C-alpha positions, 0 to 999 in steps of 0.5 A: 961318278961326277954330276955337274949342273950348269946354268946359262953356260956357267957351272953351278957346282957338282955332286956324285949322286942324284935322285929323280922321283918317278912318282911325281904328279904328271910330267913334273919331277922332283930331282935331288942333288945329294951333297951338292958343292956350289961353284958359282952360287945362283937362284934359278927362277921359275919363269919357264925360260930358265933351265938347268943342264945336267951332265953325268960323267964316269971314268971307265976302266981305261981311265977315259971320262965318259958322259953317261947322261945328259938332261935338261930341267926347267924349274917350276919353283925357284931353286936356290943354288947358294948353299952346299947341301941336298938341293931339290929341283921341282920341274920338267925334264925337256924331251929334246935333251935325251930324257930317255937316257936318264936311268936312276938304276944305273946312277945307283950302280955306279954310286954303289961301285964307288961307295959300296952303298946306295943312299937312302932314297926310294928303291928301284925295282930289282929287275931294273937294277939287274938290267942297268947293272949289265949296261954299267958293266958294258960302259965301264969295261967294254968288250973284254980283251982277255978271259980267265983260263983253266977250270972255272967253277960257278954255283948256278943256284944263285942264278934265277934269270938271264941277268944273273947268268951274264953277270956270273959270266962277267965276274968269273971270266973277266973281272968284278966289274967286267962285261960278258954280254947281256944277250946272245949277240953281245956275248958272241961279240965278247968272245970274238973280241977276246979270242985267242987260238991258244986259249981254253977254259972249262966252265963248270956250273954246279947245280946245273939243273937250275941253269937249264931251268933258267935258260931253257934247254934249247937256248942253253944248247946254243950257248954251249955251242957258241962257247965251244967255238972259242975253246970253252967247254961248259959242263953242268953238275 
């Protein structure tokens, strides 16, 4: 993951992690660039007419560079981009630059994938990490072209919600960072995209009662039927 900041069309520099404080007063936010490396030093004033453009890029499993986020911040205090360091910008994110796409949890997911750790910033609720984790998988890996075959055993005791279910499918049927949907419809898309008439697999969920409790009997039946259409049998033990 690479995060690049621009000012007046000129690159200020880059880093690989940012933090947006969600508890700041009113609409203003404290936005932190971690270990920012300066390319073109500048001091951004708080005139209200100056702004910083921020783009977040990741390289997906196919080696393609994908723009993950794009936001725009108007500083409310002068901001010094002249030294390599953690740089904090206190300002307002303008809504005309897709403010809703900034997702701290997904930034953390990609950082964790790159570094096997998350920086020491305030925690994001676990449910947001789970939801954004599935989004990250979809962005990074896309729809699977091929699934693992044969007998696949999954321990359902660790599945406590639907997010966990789709993550378990992705890890076991595709890869560690693979994608296997985030709802019934996207699961169906994954199965369609990877379908091979000669393919077959047997999914065995140990502690299957837990899976039934999480998904509900009716929805689980729908999932079993869907898998069956693509030569995948699902068994609960």
